[in-house]
C-alpha positions in Angstrom: 33.5 5.6 -16.6 34.8 5.7 -13.0 38.0 7.4 -14.2 35.9 10.1 -16.0 34.0 10.7 -12.8 37.2 11.2 -10.9 36.7 8.0 -8.9 40.3 7.0 -9.3 40.2 4.5 -6.5 37.5 2.5 -8.2 38.9 2.9 -11.6 42.4 1.7 -10.5 40.8 -1.5 -9.0 39.0 -2.1 -12.3 42.1 -1.7 -14.4 44.0 -4.1 -12.0 41.3 -6.7 -12.4 41.4 -6.3 -16.2 45.2 -6.8 -16.2 44.9 -9.9 -13.9 42.3 -11.3 -16.1 44.4 -10.8 -19.2 47.3 -12.6 -17.5 45.1 -15.7 -17.0 43.9 -15.8 -20.6 45.3 -18.5 -22.9 44.6 -16.7 -26.1 47.3 -14.3 -27.3 46.4 -10.6 -26.8 47.3 -7.7 -29.2 49.9 -5.3 -28.0 47.3 -2.5 -27.8 45.0 -4.7 -25.6 47.8 -5.2 -23.1 49.0 -1.7 -23.1 45.9 0.4 -22.7 44.7 -0.8 -19.3 48.3 -0.6 -18.0 48.7 3.0 -19.2 45.3 3.9 -17.6 46.3 2.2 -14.4 49.4 4.3 -14.2 47.4 7.5 -14.8 45.0 6.6 -12.0 47.9 5.9 -9.6 49.3 9.4 -10.6 46.0 11.1 -9.8 45.9 9.3 -6.4 49.4 10.6 -5.7 50.6 7.0 -5.6 53.7 8.0 -7.5 56.0 5.0 -6.9 53.3 2.6 -8.1 52.6 4.7 -11.1 56.3 4.9 -12.0 56.6 1.1 -11.7 53.6 0.5 -13.9 54.5 3.1 -16.6 58.2 2.2 -16.7 57.3 -1.4 -17.4 54.8 -0.3 -20.0 57.3 2.0 -21.7 60.1 -0.5 -21.7 57.9 -3.1 -23.3 56.8 -0.6 -25.9 60.4 0.5 -26.8 61.7 -3.1 -27.0 58.8 -4.2 -29.2 59.8 -2.1 -32.2 57.5 -4.0 -34.6 54.4 -3.2 -32.5 55.5 0.4 -32.2 55.9 0.7 -35.9 52.3 -0.3 -36.3 50.9 1.7 -33.5 52.7 5.1 -33.0 49.6 6.5 -31.3 50.0 3.9 -28.5 53.6 4.8 -28.1 52.7 8.5 -27.7 50.2 7.6 -25.0 52.9 5.7 -23.1 55.4 8.6 -23.5 52.9 11.3 -22.4 51.6 9.2 -19.4 55.2 9.0 -18.1 55.7 12.7 -18.9 52.6 13.6 -16.9 54.0 11.5 -14.0 57.3 13.4 -14.1 55.4 16.7 -14.2 53.4 15.7 -11.1 56.6 14.9 -9.3 58.2 18.2 -10.4 60.7 16.5 -12.6 60.1 19.1 -15.3 63.2 18.4 -17.4 62.4 14.7 -17.7 58.8 15.5 -18.5 59.8 18.1 -21.2 62.1 15.6 -22.9 59.4 13.0 -23.2 56.9 15.5 -24.5 59.4 16.8 -27.1 59.7 13.2 -28.2 56.0 12.5 -28.3 54.5 15.7 -29.8 56.3 15.5 -33.2 55.1 11.9 -33.5 51.6 13.0 -32.7 51.8 15.8 -35.3 52.9 13.3 -38.0 50.1 10.9 -37.1 47.3 13.5 -37.0 47.4 15.7 -40.0 43.9 16.9 -39.3 43.7 20.4 -38.0 40.8 19.5 -35.6 42.3 16.4 -33.8 41.4 16.5 -30.1 44.1 13.9 -29.5 46.7 16.1 -31.0 45.4 19.1 -29.0 45.6 17.1 -25.8 49.3 16.2 -26.4 50.2 19.8 -27.3 48.4 21.1 -24.2 50.2 18.5 -22.0 53.5 19.8 -23.3 52.4 23.3 -22.7 51.5 22.5 -19.1 55.0 21.2 -18.5 56.4 24.4 -20.0 54.1 26.5 -17.7 55.1 24.7 -14.6 58.8 24.8 -15.4 58.4 28.6 -15.8 58.5 29.0 -19.7 55.3 30.9 -19.8 55.5 32.6 -23.2 56.1 29.2 -24.9 53.3 27.7 -22.8 50.9 30.4 -23.9 51.8 29.8 -27.5 51.1 26.1 -27.4 47.9 26.5 -25.3 46.6 28.9 -27.9 47.4 26.4 -30.6 45.5 23.7 -28.7 42.6 26.0 -28.3 42.5 26.7 -32.0 42.4 23.0 -32.8 39.6 22.4 -30.3 37.6 25.3 -31.6 37.8 23.9 -35.2 36.6 20.5 -33.8 33.6 22.2 -32.2 32.9 24.1 -35.5 33.0 20.8 -37.4 30.7 19.3 -34.8 33.2 16.5 -34.0 32.8 17.3 -30.3 30.8 19.4 -27.9 31.9 22.9 -26.8 32.6 21.4 -23.4 36.0 20.4 -24.9 36.9 24.1 -25.0 36.8 24.3 -21.2 40.1 22.3 -21.0 41.9 24.9 -23.2 40.2 27.9 -21.4 41.4 26.5 -18.1 45.0 25.8 -19.1 45.3 29.1 -20.9 43.8 30.9 -18.0 46.4 29.4 -15.6 49.2 30.4 -18.0 48.0 34.0 -18.2 47.7 34.1 -14.4 51.3 33.1 -14.2 52.1 36.1 -16.5 50.1 38.4 -14.2 47.4 38.9 -16.9 44.7 38.4 -14.3 41.8 40.0 -16.0 42.2 37.9 -19.1 42.9 34.8 -16.9 39.6 35.3 -15.1 37.7 35.6 -18.5 39.2 32.3 -19.6 38.3 30.6 -16.4 34.8 32.0 -16.3 34.2 30.7 -19.8 35.3 27.3 -18.7 33.1 27.5 -15.6 30.1 28.4 -17.7 30.5 25.5 -20.0 31.0 23.1 -17.1 27.9 24.4 -15.3 26.0 23.7 -18.6 27.2 20.2 -19.4 28.3 18.6 -16.1 26.8 17.8 -12.7 27.4 20.5 -10.2 29.4 18.1 -8.0 31.8 17.1 -10.8 35.5 17.5 -10.1 35.9 19.7 -13.2 33.3 22.2 -11.9 35.3 22.5 -8.7 38.5 23.0 -10.8 36.9 26.0 -12.6 35.5 27.4 -9.3 39.0 27.2 -7.8 40.6 29.0 -10.7 37.9 31.7 -10.9 38.2 32.3 -7.2 42.0 32.6 -7.6 41.7 35.1 -10.4 39.1 37.2 -8.6 41.5 37.2 -5.6 44.3 38.5 -7.7 42.0 41.2 -9.1 41.2 42.4 -5.6 37.8 40.8 -5.7 38.3 38.1 -3.1 34.8 38.8 -1.6 33.4 37.4 -4.8 35.8 34.5 -4.9 35.1 33.1 -1.4 31.6 31.5 -2.3 33.3 29.7 -5.3 36.2 28.6 -3.1 33.9 27.3 -0.4 31.9 25.2 -2.9 35.1 23.9 -4.5 36.3 22.8 -1.0 33.0 21.0 -0.4 33.0 19.2 -3.8 36.6 18.1 -3.6 36.1 16.9 0.0 33.3 14.7 -1.3 35.1 13.4 -4.4 38.7 13.0 -3.1 38.4 13.0 0.6 40.4 15.1 3.1 43.9 13.7 2.5 44.1 14.3 -1.3 46.2 17.1 -2.8 43.2 18.3 -4.8 41.4 19.0 -1.5 44.5 20.8 -0.2 44.7 22.9 -3.3 41.1 24.1 -2.7 41.9 25.0 0.9 44.9 27.0 -0.4 42.8 29.1 -2.7 40.2 29.6 0.0 43.0 30.8 2.2 44.2 33.3 -0.4 40.6 34.7 -0.7 40.3 35.0 3.1 43.6 36.8 3.2 42.6 39.2 0.5 39.6 40.4 2.6 41.6 40.8 5.7 40.7 37.6 7.5 44.3 36.4 8.0 43.5 34.1 10.9 40.9 32.1 8.9 43.5 32.0 6.1 46.1 30.6 8.5 43.8 27.8 9.6 43.1 26.8 6.0 46.8 26.8 5.0 47.8 24.7 8.0 45.4 22.1 7.0 46.6 22.3 3.4 50.2 21.9 4.3 49.5 19.0 6.6 47.9 17.2 3.7 50.7 18.1 1.3 53.5 16.9 3.6 52.0 13.4 3.5 50.7 13.3 0.0 53.8 14.6 -1.8 57.4 13.4 -1.6 59.5 15.5 0.7 60.5 18.9 -0.8 58.1 18.6 -3.7 57.8 21.8 -5.8 54.0 21.9 -5.5 54.5 22.8 -1.9 56.3 26.1 -2.7 53.2 28.2 -3.5 51.5 27.1 -0.4 54.5 27.9 1.7 54.7 31.4 0.1 51.0 31.9 0.9 51.5 30.7 4.5 54.5 33.0 5.0 52.4 35.9 3.8 49.6 35.0 6.2 52.0 34.5 9.1 53.4 38.0 8.5 49.9 39.4 8.5 49.1 37.7 11.9 52.3 39.0 13.4 54.2 35.7 13.6 57.3 37.1 11.9 59.9 34.5 12.9 57.8 31.6 11.7 57.1 33.5 8.5 60.8 33.9 7.9 61.5 30.2 8.4 58.6 29.3 6.1 60.1 31.5 3.3 63.5 30.0 3.9 62.1 26.5 3.4 60.4 27.6 0.2 63.8 28.8 -1.1 65.5 25.5 -0.2 62.8 23.5 -2.0 63.0 25.7 -5.1 66.8 25.2 -5.3 66.2 21.4 -5.2 63.7 21.4 -8.0 64.6 24.1 -10.5 67.6 25.1 -12.5 69.1 28.5 -12.5 66.6 30.9 -14.1 63.6 28.7 -13.8 60.7 30.4 -11.9 63.3 33.1 -11.1 60.7 35.7 -10.1 59.2 33.4 -7.4 62.7 32.8 -6.0 63.4 36.5 -5.9 60.2 37.2 -4.1 61.0 34.6 -1.4 64.5 36.1 -0.9 63.1 39.6 -0.6 60.6 38.5 2.0 63.3 36.8 4.1 65.4 40.0 4.0 62.4 42.2 4.8 61.3 40.0 7.7 64.8 39.8 9.1 65.0 43.6 9.2 61.5 43.8 10.9 62.4 41.2 13.5 65.7 43.0 14.3 63.8 46.2 14.7 61.2 44.8 17.0 63.8 43.0 19.1 65.8 46.2 19.6 66.0 47.4 23.3 64.6 50.7 22.3 61.2 49.2 21.3 58.6 50.1 24.0 57.1 47.3 26.1 53.9 46.1 24.5 55.3 46.7 21.0 57.7 43.7 21.0 57.5 40.8 18.6 55.9 38.6 21.2 53.0 41.0 21.5 52.5 41.7 17.8 50.3 38.7 17.0 47.8 39.4 19.8 47.7 43.1 18.9 47.0 42.3 15.2 44.1 40.1 16.2 42.6 42.9 18.3 43.0 45.3 15.4 41.4 42.9 12.9 38.4 42.4 15.2 37.9 46.1 16.3 38.6 48.3 13.3 35.8 49.0 10.9 36.0 51.1 7.8 33.8 54.2 7.7 30.5 53.4 6.0 29.8 55.2 2.7 26.0 55.7 2.6 26.1 57.3 -0.9 27.8 54.4 -2.7 27.1 51.4 -0.5 23.5 52.0 0.7 21.9 52.3 4.1 24.1 50.9 6.9 22.2 48.1 8.7 22.9 46.1 11.8 21.0 42.8 11.9 20.1 41.0 15.1 19.2 37.4 14.3 18.5 34.0 16.0 19.6 32.2 12.9 19.5 28.4 13.2 16.1 28.3 14.9 14.1 28.2 11.6 15.1 28.9 8.1 13.6 32.3 7.6 16.4 34.0 9.4 18.9 32.5 7.0 16.7 33.4 4.1 16.7 37.0 5.2 20.5 37.0 5.1 20.2 35.6 1.5 18.0 38.5 0.6 20.5 40.8 2.3 23.3 39.6 0.0 21.1 40.5 -3.0 20.2 43.9 -1.6 23.8 44.6 -0.9 24.8 43.8 -4.5 22.1 46.4 -5.5 23.7 48.9 -3.1 20.4 49.3 -1.2 21.5 48.0 2.2 25.1 47.9 3.6 25.3 45.4 6.4 27.9 46.7 8.9 27.3 44.0 11.6 25.4 40.8 12.2 24.7 39.9 15.8 23.7 36.3 16.6 21.5 36.1 19.7 19.5 33.5 21.6 21.2 30.6 23.3 23.4 28.9 22.1 24.5 32.2 20.5 28.1 31.1 19.8 26.8 28.3 17.5 24.4 30.7 15.8 27.3 33.1 15.2 29.2 30.2 13.5 26.2 29.4 11.3 25.8 33.1 10.4 29.5 33.4 9.6 29.5 30.4 7.3 26.2 31.3 5.6 27.1 34.9 4.7 30.6 33.8 3.6 29.1 31.5 1.1 26.7 34.2 0.0 29.5 36.6 -0.8 29.6 38.7 2.4 32.8 37.5 4.0 33.8 41.0 4.9 30.7 41.6 7.0 31.6 41.2 10.7 29.6 38.8 12.9 29.4 39.0 16.7 28.1 36.8 19.5 25.1 38.4 21.2 23.3 37.6 24.4 21.2 34.5 25.3 18.2 36.5 24.2 16.3 36.4 27.4 16.6 32.6 27.7 18.1 31.2 30.9 21.9 30.6 30.9 21.2 26.9 31.6 18.9 26.5 28.6 20.2 26.0 25.0 17.6 25.9 22.2 18.2 23.9 19.0 20.4 25.1 16.1 20.1 23.3 12.9 23.1 21.7 11.2 25.0 23.0 8.2 28.3 21.8 6.9 29.4 25.4 6.4 28.8 26.3 10.1 32.3 26.1 11.5 34.3 28.0 14.2 36.1 31.1 12.9 38.7 33.2 14.6 37.0 36.2 12.9 33.9 36.3 15.0 33.5 39.0 17.6 33.3 37.5 21.1 31.3 40.6 22.2 28.5 41.4 19.8 27.7 44.4 21.9 31.2 45.9 21.4 30.8 45.2 17.7 27.5 47.1 17.6 29.3 50.1 19.2 32.2 50.0 16.7 29.7 49.7 13.8 27.6 52.6 15.0 30.7 54.7 15.5 31.7 54.0 11.8 28.6 55.5 10.3 27.4 59.1 9.7 24.9 60.7 12.1 21.3 59.5 11.8 22.0 56.9 9.1 21.9 53.4 10.6 19.0 51.0 10.6 18.7 48.3 13.2 16.9 45.2 11.9 15.7 43.0 14.7 14.5 39.6 13.6 15.1 38.0 17.1 14.8 38.9 20.7 15.2 42.6 21.5 17.4 41.9 24.5 20.6 43.1 22.8 19.0 46.2 21.4 17.8 47.0 24.9 21.4 46.6 26.2 22.8 49.0 23.5 20.1 51.6 24.4 20.8 51.4 28.1 24.5 51.4 27.9 25.1 53.9 25.0 21.9 55.9 24.7 23.8 59.0 23.4 25.5 56.9 20.6 22.2 55.2 19.8 20.3 58.5 19.5 23.0 60.1 17.4 23.5 57.3 14.8 20.3 55.3 14.6 17.7 56.6 12.2 15.2 53.7 12.4 14.5 50.4 14.2 12.8 47.7 12.1 11.3 44.8 14.1 9.8 41.5 13.2 7.4 41.0 16.0 4.1 42.7 16.7 2.4 45.4 18.7 -1.0 45.8 20.3 -3.3 47.6 17.9 -2.0 51.1 17.1 -5.5 52.4 17.6 -5.4 51.5 21.3 -3.6 53.8 23.8 -1.2 56.7 23.3 1.9 54.6 22.6 2.9 51.4 20.9 3.2 48.4 23.2 4.7 45.0 22.1 2.3 42.1 21.9 2.9 38.4 22.6 4.8 37.6 19.3 7.6 35.1 19.8 10.5 37.6 19.4 8.9 39.9 22.0 8.1 36.9 24.3 11.7 35.8 24.5 12.4 38.8 26.7 9.2 40.8 27.1 10.8 43.3 29.5 13.5 44.1 26.9 10.8 44.5 24.2 8.8 46.9 26.3 11.9 48.9 27.1 12.9 49.2 23.4 9.5 50.4 22.2 9.1 52.8 25.1 12.5 54.3 24.8 12.3 54.7 21.0 9.1 56.6 21.4 10.6 58.7 24.2 13.8 59.7 22.3 12.1 60.0 18.9 13.6 57.1 17.0 11.0 55.8 14.5 10.1 52.1 14.6 8.7 50.0 11.8 7.0 46.8 13.0 6.1 43.8 10.8 3.7 41.4 12.4 2.9 37.7 11.8 -0.3 38.8 9.9 1.9 40.3 7.1 3.7 37.0 6.7 0.3 35.2 6.6 -0.7 37.6 3.8 2.1 36.5 1.5 2.9 32.8 2.1 5.7 31.1 0.2 4.9 27.8 -1.6 7.4 25.0 -0.7 8.1 24.7 -4.4 10.2 27.9 -4.2 12.6 26.0 -1.9 13.0 23.4 -4.6 13.8 26.1 -7.2 16.4 27.5 -4.8 17.9 24.1 -4.2 18.2 23.5 -7.9 20.9 26.3 -8.0 23.0 23.8 -6.1 24.2 26.5 -3.7 25.2 24.9 -0.4 22.9 27.3 1.6 19.9 26.7 -0.7 20.3 22.9 -0.4 20.6 23.1 3.4 17.6 25.4 3.7 15.5 23.0 1.7 16.7 20.1 3.8 16.2 21.9 7.1 12.8 23.2 6.3 11.2 19.8 6.5 12.9 19.1 9.8 11.9 22.5 11.2 8.2 22.1 10.3 8.1 18.7 11.8 9.8 19.9 15.0 7.2 22.8 15.2 4.4 20.3 14.8 5.7 18.2 17.6 5.9 21.3 19.9 2.4 22.7 19.1 1.0 19.3 20.0 2.3 19.7 23.6 0.3 21.2 26.5 0.8 25.0 26.8 2.6 24.5 30.1 5.1 22.0 28.7 8.6 23.6 28.8 9.5 21.7 25.6 7.4 24.3 23.7 10.3 26.8 24.3 8.3 30.0 24.7 6.1 29.4 21.7 2.9 31.5 22.4 -0.1 29.6 23.7 -2.2 30.6 20.7 0.1 28.4 18.5 -1.7 25.1 18.8 -2.8 22.3 16.5 -5.5 24.4 14.9 -3.1 27.3 14.4 -0.6 25.0 12.7 -3.2 23.7 10.3 -4.5 27.2 9.4 -0.9 28.5 8.9 0.7 25.7 6.9 -2.1 23.8 5.3 -4.7 25.1 2.8 -7.5 23.1 4.3 -8.2 20.2 6.6 -7.1 19.5 10.1 -4.7 17.0 11.6 -5.3 15.0 14.7 -3.2 15.9 17.7 -2.0 12.3 17.7 -0.5 12.5 14.2 3.1 11.4 14.7 4.4 11.0 11.1 6.1 13.8 9.2 3.7 16.6 8.2 6.0 18.0 5.4 4.1 16.4 2.5 0.9 18.1 3.7 2.4 21.6 3.9 1.0 24.0 1.3 2.5 27.3 2.4 5.4 28.6 4.5 5.5 32.0 6.1 8.5 34.1 5.5 8.5 36.4 8.5 12.1 37.7 8.5 12.7 38.1 4.7 9.6 40.4 4.6 11.2 42.4 7.4 14.4 42.7 5.4 12.5 44.0 2.4 10.6 46.4 4.6 13.9 48.0 5.6 14.3 49.3 2.0 12.2 52.4 1.3 11.5 51.4 -2.4 10.2 48.0 -1.4 8.3 49.4 1.6 6.4 51.8 -0.6 5.7 49.3 -3.4 4.5 46.3 -1.5 3.4 47.3 2.1 0.4 49.2 3.5 0.9 50.4 7.1 -0.9 52.0 10.0 0.7 55.0 11.5 1.1 55.9 15.1 2.4 59.4 15.9 4.1 59.7 19.3 5.9 62.9 20.4 5.8 64.1 16.8 7.5 61.0 15.4 5.7 58.6 13.0 5.9 54.9 13.8 4.7 52.3 11.2 2.9 49.0 11.7 2.4 46.5 8.9 -0.2 43.8 9.5 -2.6 44.5 12.3 -5.1 41.6 11.9 -6.0 38.6 9.9 -8.0 40.9 7.5 -5.5 43.7 7.5 -2.3 42.0 6.5 -0.6 45.1 5.1 0.3 43.3 1.9 -0.7 45.3 -1.2 -0.3 42.6 -3.8 0.6 39.1 -2.7 1.7 37.9 -6.2 3.8 41.0 -6.9 5.6 40.7 -3.6 6.2 37.0 -4.1 7.7 37.7 -7.5 9.9 40.3 -6.0 11.4 38.2 -3.3 11.6 35.0 -5.2 13.6 36.8 -7.9 15.9 38.2 -5.3 16.4 34.8 -3.7 17.3 33.1 -6.9 19.6 35.9 -8.2 21.4 35.9 -4.8 22.3 32.2 -5.1 23.1 32.3 -8.9 25.3 35.5 -8.6 27.3 34.2 -5.7 28.2 31.2 -7.8 28.9 33.4 -10.8 26.3 31.8 -13.0 25.0 35.2 -14.1 27.8 37.8 -13.9 29.6 40.1 -16.3 33.0 38.5 -16.7 34.7 41.8 -17.5 
């Protein structure tokens, strides 16, 4: 059971105990009873990359089998198991000729034993042989044998002698073979079939699920769809880290595929970091000059070339060539060797060219890496409004509460529908660098790794004050985060057609105010609308809109007043969603449970953090209005407000110190509603608004009081956004996608 669950450490201990116990027994044991735990122990050692121990165990086992001819004559099946266990070890150590010889001895015996055309045992042996053929470079023969194994397993399923989960093994192995033959579309189809079966029959955290995620991501990357592959690769890394730890080759393999996906979307520096971790693991886990290191070295060389480190890239390819020559005979994996040699020659020419005395200062090889970093962080492709949707720049204080991150989840769904095209996400509110890391990791895992993230201002909070940012395993530093969010905004606005961009402000308006002050002409030319999660004094009062005491306004009230005043002066429409709208369409906590059931890392984290956030808010509203620990929460937000907002009835004592999560009946989704409001179709369908015309321009306000929430139909709106949430998580994990 431990072996089946990929817990090879525990399984190996159990097999060792069984062997020790057998040695102490006085009663004679059958040959099979002695051999089976020994073979299984060797297999576990192989999976743990403890190759020398595996070799010692399996050699002893095979020697005993071959010297005990009488036992072998009675149990050919056991002999085949011993042969193939040793063959698999040779394959893992890149000794492909030895592995092939053992399989060619074992498979004919297996065919003679199992005359049935639906024997899973026979299919497994044929497939094992095919894998050795694949890894040694004989892809046509590998494909032939894998298709035979698939036919046998298919018959077994039809005869109901096994579940269809068994087919996932053949889909995976055939997919890998087809990928090696550059038939990437068919390879993806096979891997996606395997992933679908493993989703259906196995726990999400199972090692085989991560295997299929890896191979799907790899195929998507090869098809030029690395954006879709990154969420799968990130989840595979997380699963393998949990199962195998951070020193196992399986974890290194997941990092390598994640690196390939990052490289495919232009994030070479993130790819470099992943590959350096991968190679560090491989150098320890594998014997020196192991063939399995070659693909990782080739990927690393490609990434180093992209980052401008040409000399190091050349040396990496040269090492890949040396390892190839130590492991393969003439003609084996020839195309891979030729590719490495071509890269070395090309890099040598490029280095010679850049080191020439005629190269201008600033264009030398020493300056190339830094220049490429600047290009990667400052060149944005022109936005295509017709095909990609409305360009939108989001200002967020993600990490303060979960509705910011949920709004980004919605954004991923709206992007897939080509309704909104995020061209920049700016993390604001101290500590803004940590918020940017959370935003980067979150949108990567939601399938938006190509959307740039920038670090904004402190959001009106003093430089010496840092507010909390909730934890997430996917929140990690990235070289591909703009250090100046304001410069990113300028680059993003310059990339869009006139009067086409929306600004969505679900945080302090400090950064928007800075953009308007510094580049008013650019702002006026490119921005068509500003959508704000905040609030205004009743539109019926006065001649202009004035921001109220909403939290986002209150973070930097002078900036909020400036943004509203300036937008009305220069004729940029504003759309404001107030807290009253959120109160008009609360979300039951059960929806978070449904999201978490998708097993997506963001959904699980949001569910976990929600409880912590609500408890933290409760502890703040209990404080006196003058207490600085309230962190600019408006004075109106007291104990009574909390009970009205989150509980259907009843009131808590101010002295309640236990968790309040179990008492919560409703959660308010402020920012996700603002995200939906940015889409005209959803705006018309679900929101009623008050208009304020200033200088001939109409400004909209949704939710002006407790009675006028601006929500047309609460149930219809809830159905809309709950469907979008769930589809965003499921589609990023390729649970519901067209495989073609």
